[in-house]
BAPA-186572 format. One record per residue: z negated, y negated, x of N, C-alpha, C, CB in turn. Coordinates in steps of 0.05 Angstrom, whole numbers, plus 5000, padded with zeros to 4 digits. Glycine has a CB too. Example, Ala and Ser with C-alpha at 12.3 -4.5 7.8 and 13.67 -1.06 7.14 Angstrom:
2
484451145264484450905246484450665264481950895226;485850455257485750215273484349995258488650125282;
END
This chain:
454
134789891239137090061232139189961230136890191210;141290051235143989981228145390151206145589981252;146990021189148290191173150890171180147790141145;153290351176156090311171157590221157156890431172;158290061161159989861131162589811144158289491118;164589871123167689811128168089611107169890081124;168789281125169789041100171889141091170588741109;172188991068174689101054176989061060174789051031;177488811077180088801085180388891110181188561082;179189051123178589121147178889501154175588981152;180489531177179689831179178589981201181789961175;176289781208174689791234171789781222175289531256;170190021234167089931224165489811243165390161214;163489621224162289411237159289481229163489111227;157189451251154889491243152689261243154089701257;150789241237148889021235146289061237149188901215;144188961247142088981255140288961230141788811277;137989111226136489141208133389011211136689391205;132288851194129588701197127088881187129688411178;125588911199123489051185121988841175121689251202;119688901151118288741142115088861147119388671114;113188641141110788771141110288891113108688571149;108289131127107589261096104989151087107289611095;105189131057103389031044102989211021103888761037;100689311012100789530992099089430966099589801005;099589570941098589490913096089660920100589580884;094089470909090689550913090889690875087689150920;092089640858091989790832091490070833094389770818;089690150814088790400810090890540797086390420795;092090790808093690970796092591070761093791220820;094590980742093991130714096191330706093790910689;095791520688097491720681099891640667096091910666;101791690665104691590648104691750634107491550659;105091670607105891870587108892010589105791720561;109892180576111892350572112892360543111092600582;115392280542116392160512117392510510119491830510;116592610474117992870473120592840455116093100462;122792960455124292950433123893190412126992940443;124993070388124293250363126493390349122993080342;126293600338128493670318127193750296130493900326;128593740263127293780246127394020241127593650230;125594160229125594460224125994440194122794640234;126394750192127694750161126594740138128894960156;123394660142121494540124121294210122118794650132;123094110136123293810139121593670157122993690115;119693780174117493760193119193750217115294000192;117893680236118493580270118093800286116493330283;119493940303118194090329119093960353119094420333;118194000371118293930398120694060410115694010412;122094040427124594150438123294430454126493900460;120594370461119594580472118294850452117594450488;117694740425116894940405118995070390115194810385;121894950394123794980387125695190405124494740384;124795160427125695400452124395560452125695360479;121195550447119595780449119895950429117095740452;121295830399121096080376123896270381120995940338;125096180403127996280408127596510433130195990418;124796450446124896590469122896850471124396400491;123097030489120897230485119397200498121197460487;116397290499114197220518114797300545111597350510;115897460554116797410581118197200596118097580586;119997090573121996920580119796620583124896910552;118196590560116496390561114996320586114796440542;113496600588111796560610113396510642109996840609;115696590643117096540668117896280672119096690671;118996150650119095850641116995660655118695830609;114295720643112095630647110995660676110595740628;111595900687111295910714112595760732111796110720;114895690726116895570740115295230736120495650726;114995140713113494870710111094830729112494850680;108795010731106795030742107295020771105695230733;109695150781110495150811110794930820112695260817;111994740799113294500805110294270796116694460785;107894380795105894170793106894040757106393910824;107994220741107394070713105694220696109894020697;102894220708101294390686100794370667099594430688;101194090650100894020624103594160610100693690620;105894160621107994250618108594560612108994160635;107494620631106394970627104695020608104795100652;102594920603100494950586101694940555098394720592;103094640552104594660525107194830518105494400520;107794940536109795090532108395410526111795060557;106995470530105795690528104195700498103895700553;102895480492100995440473103495330451098095230482;105295300451107295240437108995580423109195040460;108795770442109796000434108596130407109396150456;109996250390108796380366107496620378110796460343;107396730398105896980406103596920422107497170422;102896620431101296560443097496630429102396300446;097196680413094496700398093997010398094496560365;096397160406095297470404096497600431096497660374;097097400452098597480477095797370501102297280481;094597600509093797540534094197490558093097630538;096297510568098397440588098797100585101497630579;099397030568099696770564096796610562101296750540;095196710553092296590554091096560581090296770537;091596790598090696840619092096570638091397140626;094796540630096296350650095696120639099396390653;095096010618094095740615091295740621094495650588;089395930630087095850640086895740673085396070635;089395940680089895950707090895640712092196200715;092695540695094295290700091895070698097095250677;090195100678088194860671086594810697085994920645;085895040709083695070734086094980761082095480738;088895030762089994870776090094560783091494930771;090694520755090794170754088494100754092194020729;086194200748083394030750082694040781080694180731;083394230796083494220827085594020851084194520833;087993880827089093750842088193440845091293790835;089293330866088093020876089692890866087892930906;089092620852091092360846091392240877089392070821;094992240884094792140906095391840908096292290920;094291690927093991390931096791330933092191280958;098191230916100691060914101990940942099890810897;100390800951100290680971101090780999098290600971;101191080996101191281014103291451011098991401014;105591411001107791560994109691491011108591530969;110291611033113091501048115691621037113091591080;117391461044120491441034122691521059121191081022;123691751056125191751081128091801071123991981105;130491701087133091761076135391791099133891531056;137591821094140091921106142191811097140492161104;144491791110146591771104148692041100147191601122;150891991093152892241095152592471119155692111098;151392751114151492891133154092981147150193051126;153693061178155393151187156293361190155293101199;158593521179159093771183160193871202160093831169;161793801215163393811235162493631261165893741223;161093661279159693521301161793451316157593671318;163793611324165993611341168093471334166893831347;168493411309169993171300168692861297170893241274;166192911294164992661285164592501317161792721264;163992671334163192651364165492731382160792851371;168092581380169992681395171192461405171692851383;168692201412170291971432171991801420172092101453;172391781400173491551387172391271377174391651369;172991091370171690841367169490861350173590631358;169491081331167291151308164691271322168491381284;165291421343162691641347160791531350162491821369;160491261362157391101369156491011345157390821391;157390951323156490871305155191161287158590681295;157091401286156291641269153891701287158691911266;153291711312151291761335148791681326151991611361;148791341322146591251308145791321287146591061306;147191381270146091241245146591541219148390871238;147591781229148291971219146392241229150891961224;146292411212145292671222146892911210142292701214;146893111232147893281230147293501204147693341252;148093731195147393851175144794081186150193971163;145394091213143294321228141294171231144094461257;141193851236138393721238137193651212138493461254;138993681192137693611165136093821156139693551144;138094051159136094331144133894461160138094611136;133694311193130594341202128994161194129994331230;130293991191127693701184126893821153129393251182;128293871146127993981115125494191114131194141105;126394491130124094691131121694631141124694901145;121894411161119394301173117794141153120094111197;118293941147117693831118115893971096120093791106;117694211094116394391069114694511085118394611051;115094651106112594801120109694601125113694911151;109394311126107094231131106594131101106994031156;107894141081106694161052107793901038103194171052;110093751050111293561029112493621006112893431038;113193470989113593530959115293280954110593550939;117993320937119193050931118392990909121993020930;117592700906117192570884119392390870115092440890;118892260854120992110839119791780846120992210801;120691580847119791390849118591320824121191240858;119891380804119091330777116591490766121291390760;115291720782113291820776111191570793113292150784;112391450810110091230826110091030810110691100857;111490900789111090670775113290690750111390390796;111990560723113890640702114390380690112890870682;116490320681117390100664116390000630120190150665;114589800628113389800604115989690581110489590607;115789590560117689570541118089290545116889670512;116589140556116788860555117888800590113488700544;118389010606118988940629117588920648119888770628;115088930648112888940666112789250675110088840651;111289270698110589570713108189610715111389610740;107389890716104789970714104490230726103889970687;102690280748102290430765102990760749099290340775;103790900766104891240754101991390769109091390774;101791610764099691760774101692090782096791770748;101492140816102392410819099292550830105292420842;099592820814097493020819098693230836096293140793;097193260860098393510876095793610886100493450903;096293930889094294050900093493990935094994340893;090894080942089994040965092394070989087694210967;092593981007094594031022098293971018093794271024;098293861000101593780991101193520994102893850960;103593391006103893131010106792960997103593131039;106792810981108892680963110192500985107592490936;113092500979115492360988117092280977116592441000;118592040977121292010967123792020988121391750954;125492170969128392200990130392070974129692540997;131991960987134191800984136691901004133191500991;139191780998141591831012143291581007142892091002;143991401027145691161023148791291027144790911048;150491061018153591071014155091381006154790951042;153891430986155091750972157691690959152791910944;159691610976161791510965164591710986161391140969;163991731007165391901020167791731027165892151005;167791491038169191351051172291441056167791321073;173991271056176591281069175991351099178090991066;175191121110174591111138173591431154172090871140;172391551138170791811151172891981145167691911137;175092081138177092201134178492351161178592021120;177692611163178192801188176592721208180992801198;174492671208171692571223169292801221170592281207;169693011205168293231200165793171180167493331226;167092991155165092991135166493121111163992681128;164793221090165393271065167193071054163193301050;169493151036170792911023169892860995173892941023;168193000982167192930954165693160940169492850937;163893040926161793250910163693380884158693050896;163793610873164493800855161693940839166194020873;163294050818161094160800163494450802160193950763;161794690808162794900813162795050784161395030835;164395330781164395440761161495570748166395590766;159095530760156495650757155295350750155095850786;156995160750155594890741153494710764153694990713;153594860789152394780814153894610826151994980832;152394350839153994200859154194300878153393990866;156594170894158194320916159294080927160594550905;160294150952162293960966165294060968161193910995;166893900973169594010981170193841010172093950956;170894011025170993961057174394051059168194181079;175893801070178093901079179393981109179193761068;179894191108179994311132183194211148179694651124;183194251169184894171191188194261183183594331222;188194471168191294591155191694401128191095001145;190094281123190494171094188494301073193694241083;187994581075186094691049183794591058185795031043;182594651024180394511019178194721012180894300996;175794781027173794951026171594771009172895061055;170494970987167694890977165194980986167494960953;163594810992160594950998158994710996159995121030;157294821010154094551014153894451045150094741006;155894191036155894151066154993771063159694261083;152693771045152493521046148893531029155493351029;146593281029145193271025145093400993144693061034;145993290970145393330949145793720947147293110930;147193850952147694130947145994230958149994250954;145094120992143094391006140894360998142694411038;139694080986137794060968137494240946137893860959;138894210935138894400909138294680919141994400893;140394770936139595060949137295080958140895140970;136494890970133194870983130894900960132694540999;131494760940129194750917130095040895129394390896;132295140902132595420886130795650897135795530888;130495620925129795850944126395690941131895860981;125695460937122995360946122795180922122695210978;122195280896121795040877118994880872122495130850;117094940894115194810897114894550919113695010899;118294560925118394260941119594090928119794240967;119194120894120793850876117993870868123793880849;116393640854115093460837116193480811115193200847;115193650793115993680766120093610766113693400745;121493750783123993750783125693510796124393780758;123793330804124193130816126093180846121493040819;128993050848130493070871129992840888133293110865;132492730895132692450911134292280892134292470940;134092060913135791810894138691780909134091440894;140791730899143791730909144091440912146191860887;144591330933145691050937148890990940144490940962;149290870916152290750916153690560913153290800906;155890490930157290240932159490340907158690170967;161890140908163490180891166690130899162590040872;166590010917168989970928171490130940168289840941;170390380947172090630952171690780933171790770977;170190690905169790930894166791070890171491080910;166491260879163791430873163991710884162991450841;161991800901162092120901164592270911161692230873;166192120917168692200936171792090912168492660945;171291980888172391980872173091680873171192100852;176191630861177291370871177291240845180191380887;175091140833173991080810174590770810171091170807;174490570830174490310827177290200809174190190856;177389950799179289870781181589820804178389610761;181389740833183189610850184889800855182089490874;184090120852185890310855188190310833184390560854;187790210815189990130795191589920789189290150775;189789730797191489430792192189360819189589160777;191989490845193189450872193789200872195589620879;191088990876191288690884192888650906188688570890;194088460911195288310938193488430960194987930939;190488370956189488380984188388670984187188140992;189088890973188189140971188189201006190389330949;186489321017185689381041188389661051181889471039;188289651078190489861078189390151073191889851105;187490181081186190491070186290591043183390491073;186090381032186890441003189190500995186490270989;191090271012194390361007194990621019196490131021;194490691038195390951051194591101029194091041080;191791141017190991361007192591370981188091391005;192991140963194791120938198691260942194690740931;199291210970201491260972201591550977202591100989;199491660990199392000990198192110967197792121013;197892020943197292040919198791940895195291970918;201591980894202291880871202091900844203791890872;200592180846199792260817196692100811199592650813;196191900828193791830820192791740791193291660836;191191820778190691750751187291630756191192030728;186791390749183791270751182291360726183690920753;183091460701181691550686181191870688182691450664;183092040704181792220706180292260733183292400700;180292080754178691990777175491930765180191690791;175791780747173291650734172191910721173791390709;173592060700172292300683171592480702174192450662;171992610722170992760740168492670759172892820753;168492420763166492320779163392300755167891980793;163992210736162392220708161092480705164392180681;163492680711162092980704160093080725164493230703;160892960748158693130781156192910770160393020832;156992620760153992510756152392560742153592320751;153292680712152192780696150293050703153992810680;151593250718150693500727148293400745153093670744;148493210761146293120777144593000770146693020793;144292890751142492760732140592960721143992640711;141693110710141493400692139093550712145193610692;140193580740138493620757136593520775139293700764;135993260763133793160776133992950792132693320788;136892850799137292660814137692370804139192730828;137092220817137391860805139591830821134591590812;140691560812142491420820140991120832144491410796;142091000848141690720857143990520860140490730882;144290250855146290120866145590030899146789870846;147790090914147390010940149089710948148290250957;149289600920151289360919154289500917150889140950;156489360904159289410897159489460932161389100878;160289230944160989190968159489220993161588990967;157589360990155689371013155089111026156589541033;153688951009153088671012150488671026152888510986;149988501045147588351053146288221041147888221066;144388281028142788141003141187891017140288360988;140487871037139187611050140787431059137587651072;144087461059146187311069147087171051148187441079;148587311035150687271011149187070995151387570993;150986870977149186690960148886770934150086420958;147486660913147286750891149586820875145986610882;152186700876154086720865155386930879155086500861;155287000894156987230907155287460901157687190940;152687540897150987670885151887770860148887540884;152087560847152487630815155587700809151587350795;157087590823159987720829160388010837161287570852;158788090858158488380867157388550840156388390894;155088430839153688580818155388600791150788450812;157088450777158988510759160788700767160288310752;161888690790163288940797162489230791163488940822;159889220801158289520802157989570775155289540818;156889370756156689410727158789500714155989200716;161289380722164389450708164989680715166789280715;164489810742166290060761164490220763167490010792;162190220759159790410770158790560752157490270781;157090370741154790370715156190540692153990020702;157890560686159290730658158991010666162890670651;159491010694159691310703157291410711161491370724;155491300717151891380724150691370709150191270739;150991220673149391230655147790960665148091520651;148690760686147090540694144390570711146390410670;143490450721140190460740139190230739140090530773;136890260745135290050750133890000776133690060733;135490160794133390210824136390100835131790630838;135189930861137589770873136489860905137889360863;137789960923137289970951139189840972137090220958;137789660984139089450994140889531021136889241000;143589511018145289531045144389371065148189451042;145389531090144489411117141089411123145689101116;139589541098136489591098135089281097135389781128;136289071097135388841095133688791065137688671099;132488591054130388571034130988281020127188581048;130588251001130787980986129287681000129288050957;127387831010125887651027124587751050123887531011;122987601065121387681093117787701076121987361125;118087471057115187401047113587641033115387151026;111487611027109987791014110387930990108187701011;111187720972112387830946115587670940109787750917;116287830928118387740911119387480894118287880897;120687340892120587070878123786960885117886860892;124286770867127486610879129386690860128886720912;131786610858133586660832134986910841135886410823;135287030871136787280876134187490858137487360917;131987430860130487660848130287590819127487700861;130487390811130287310778132987450766130286920772;135387370783137487520774137787820779139387410782;137187950788136788240794135888340769134888300816;133088180772130588320746132088170722126088180750;133788020717134787920684136788210682137187520680;138688330701140488470694139988780691142288410710;136888810697135889090695134989240719137789230685;134389140741133289270763130789220767134589220785;129289410767126689440768124789580795126489590746;126689680807126089850832127389770857127090130828;126189690876127589550898125989680928127189190892;128989790941127989930970130189730993128790380972;128489741009129489691042129189871062128189491055;129989781082129189961110127089821124131690011133;124589971123121989841141121589981167118989861126;122390241162121490471188117890461194123490361223;116490381177113590421172113190611160112290241159;110990801172110291031151109790951123107691181160;108390751118108790661086108890421082106790741068;109990331068110090031050110590061020112689821062;108990061005109490050981107689810962108990330973;109589710948108189490929108989530897109289170939;106689530881107389590852106389270846105389890835;107689070832107588860822107788900795109088690833;106888650782107088630749109788680743106388330735;112188610756114988600746117088750766115688290742;115488880785117889010806116589210817119088830831;117789430827116789650846118289610873117289960833;116889630897118089530920116889760939117289220928;119889950953118590110974120590101002118190440961;119390091019120790131053121090451053118090001085;123590431067124890711084124490751109127690731085;125091001116125091051143127391221141122491171156;129091131167131591291171131191521191133991101180;132291741182131891941198135192021204129892171184;135491901225138291951241137791971275140491661235;140091931288140791941318138791771328143891831327;139491501325137491291335134691301334137991071324;133491391313130691401304129791671322130291441267;131391881315130192091334129492061362131792271335;132591921376132491841409130391701418134691671419;130191421403129291201413125891191400131390951406;125791321378123191271371121891551357123191021351;121891801372120692021358117991971351120792251374;115991781361113291801355113191721327111391641374;114691561320115691481293115891641265118091401298;116191901279116892121258115092371263119992221261;112992311283111592621281110092681265110192721299;109492471237107992581213110092761204106892371189;112892731202114592871192115393121205116392721189;116093161233117593361248117193231277120793401238;117993461297118193401326121293371330116793641346;121493071339124493071341126293221363125192791344;124193351378125493481396126793761390123793481417;124993831367125194031357128094141337122794001345;128693881332131393831300133393751318130793511269;133293621346134993391353137893571355133893201384;139893561352142293741353143793721383144393651328;143693991398144493931422147793821422143994191439;149493861403152093661401152193451401153493671385;149893291396150293071390150092911423148192981366;152492761429151992571455149592381461154092391456;148592431484146692281493147592131523144292471495;146191881525144491781503145691681482142791601511;144391701466145191551434145191271443142691611405;147691071431147990851439146090641430150190811434;145490461443142590331432144090061414139890221463;142689971396143889791372143889561389142189751341;145889411376146689121383148889141405143988921393;
END
């Protein structure tokens, strides 16, 4: 797998080969993970759960509707608790019948083997293939590692039709107070298949301007996540032009595509800012080595305000988290974790913690750039792992391209990912057959042959 990366001092895109790693799975038996409940004091000085407080303010019809959504997303315990907390439950036969139905549904579920949960990922989606595939020096890279909106929508629908359900890696493993990890549990009905979803480089880099990609993520007047897209005449369109809003809209129509409200993981670098906002300190300090793309952008935006950019980015990030999305580090400078020194890793990580973490509320997930990994060995060890663990990272993802690669160890969770892009669909469609038929989703506007790697 090859990712697109722009070096900070260059204006051209370079690519690098990704090494796969052999799969070794955890043999630990999954155990149920607990759920914390926030409480609020009632008038008598006692505590009520949030669900009890909400139920006391809702009509029985509203409570039944809310419980049905929870059950549709496989949170049967949450649905039952919500109904039983309602003041009308003892006299409402509909609520009592619903509880019985949800108890039976939960009893029919199977505990899915955690070592058999696949993880798929994308890069920024192509909105306008005619601009991405226009014959310039970037076309080959886009053709290899990007996916069009049309392809993405077909893949999503096909996976849904096959019974796939988005789950969170935090449902697969939980972090204990002492920093150790414990297996989680995923309970699904017969015919449902869990998978993890992620997207890399959700920063809308300068080099992508004018190439048929969205320019940023925004929150619309209804509180929903959308994209902005800059048209040829400079006007701005707002719509669903990338993975986050497309998945949001799909789950609105198909809530059973999400396990207990889970969405995907959004992996961020920091050097061009995040989510389309220019949030890095370098835009304000303008150091002598500031790259040409940043200089050009700043010259075109004389009213730039770092505080304003960060405020808007945080607003979007908060809305995404509220709606089930997780964030991950992709390293601040899109670093190759296997090649850089410990000192370089420490400096890069500090930049991420200074410039990105405050906007996303921090993260304990790291998705390695270039698809590389800390090691080719069976288990993590060494200075780089110890450093990343010491600064709070618990979940680690590389690119493996095998159907399954999951490790749950005492101190970390590790999972391989599968790239769903032009290169994989063209050269290795057999590796995707469990998910979809590549011929059925391949965009006819994509130039063929897709350029080989290397």
